[in-house]
N, C-alpha and C positions, 0 to 999 in steps of 0.2 A: 239626976244632975251630975252625980259623981261619975257615972259611966260616960256621959257626954264630955265631961272635963278630961277624963283619961284618954278618950279617943282624940280629942282636939290636941291634947298635949303630945300624943304619939305622932300626930301630923306635923306639929311645929317644933317640938322639943324645947319649948319655951313657956314658962308659966305666964310671963307677961302677955304673950300673944294669945294664949289660951284664955286668960281672964278677960282680955279685950273682946274676944269673940263671944264669950259667955254672957257679956252684958246685954246681948240682944234678947236673951230669954226673959228676964223680968219686964223688959219693955214690951215684948209681945204679949205677955200675960196681962199687963195693964190694958193694952189696947183691946184685946179680946173681951176682958171682963167689963170694960166700960161700955162696949157696944151691946153686950148681953144685958147690962143694967138699963141702958137707954131703951132697948126694945122690950124690956120686961120679960125676957126669956130666962128659964131656969138653968142652973149649972147641972147638966145631966151627963150621962155616959157619952152621947154624941159630942157634947161640948168639950169634954175631956179629950176625946179623940182629936178634936180640932186644935186643942192646945198642943198635943203631941205633934200634929202636923206642922203647927207654927214653929215649934222648937226645931224641927228638922230643917225647914226652909230658912229660918233666920240664922241658924248655926252655919248652914251651907253658904249663905251670902256673906256672913262675917268671915268665914274661912277663906273664901275667894278674895275678899277685899284685903285681908291681912297678907295673903300670898302675893297680891299685886303690890302692896306697900313694901313687902320684904324684897321683892324683885328690884324695886327702885333703890332700896338700901344697898343691895349687893352691887348696884351700878355705881355706888359711891356718893349718893346724895345724903343729905342730913335727914333726920327723922321728920322734920316739918315739911321739907320739900317732897320727900317720899310719900308722906301722908296726903299732901295736896295732889300729887300726880296720881297716886293710886285711887283716891276717891274720885278724881275727875275721870279716870279711865273706866271706873265701874258705874258711873252715873247712868248712862244710857241703858245698859243691861238691867240695872236694878229698877229703873222706872218701867221698862217694858215688862219685866217679870211681875212687878207689883200690879200693873194694870191688867195683865192677863189673869192673874190670880183673883183679883177683885171682880173683874167683869165676868169671869166664868162662874163665880159663885152667887152673883146677884139673883139669877132666877131661883136658886134654892132658898135664898133669904126671903124672897117675895111670895113663895108658894103658900097656898092655903089648903091644898087638897090632902089626899091620903098620904101619910108619911111626913107631913109638914112638921110634926113634933120631933122627928129625928133630924130632918134636913136643916131646919131653921137655926137651932143652936150651933150646930157644926159650922154652918156657913157664917153665922154672926161672929163666932170666935176667930175663924180664919180671916175674914174680911177685916175685922177690927184689929187683929194682930198685924196684918200686912199693912193696912192703911196707917197705923200709928207708928209701927217700928221701922219701916223702911225709910221714910224721910228723916226720922230722928237718928237712926243708926248711921245714915250717910254722913252726918256731921259728928255724931258722938264717937264712933269707932276710930276715925283718924285722930280725933282730939285725945282720946284715951291712949292711943298708940304713942303719940308724942309725949303725953304726960308720964307714961310709964317708962319712957326712955330716960334713964338716969344719967348716962354718960354724955349724950349729945354727939358722940363720935360715930363714924360709920363702922359697920361690922368688920371691915377689913383694916381698921386702924389707920386709914388714910384720912387726911383732912377733907372735910366736905368740899365738893366741887362747887364752883360758881354756877348759878342757874344760867343755862343757855337756852334761848327760845327755840332753837332748832331741836332740842330734846323733846319738845312737845309734839313733834311729828309722830311719835309713837302713839300718843293719845289721839291726835288729829292728823292723820297722814295726808300728805299732799297728793293730789291726783297725778297719776302717771301720764306723761305726754304721749 
């Protein structure tokens, strides 16, 4: 976890952003463990590999969302507005990647043939981690970002801009004529 923190800190240069991204790891662990317990599967080496895979995907999604929020902050918006815009901007890609991850691993979870003892725990951990952490982190990460923001000012020390509905075209672009 320390190595992950150092790498995320190197990406953002901010302890606040790094801690916000790292909150996805315990949430993914809880989701994977709960599904293992529900299915009665043991924690084994393949399950631990599934946890490592979850760490990578959840940290990646958190990093992308925080980068999106920071982009809105640099545009002059407050932390709350930036978090709302960034989360809205990342909603569709996160839903699609979660669905692809879960649907791709369902056959491995349902298998009962040769190798099922290896495939089932790994698939259960990854499916549980994705299914539990993605929806929760979509709300939790922007909330933590706003909560960690102590100053309430924009990073450029300009007063926060008023919300303009035309700015949402970045999130929902209008069709070209």
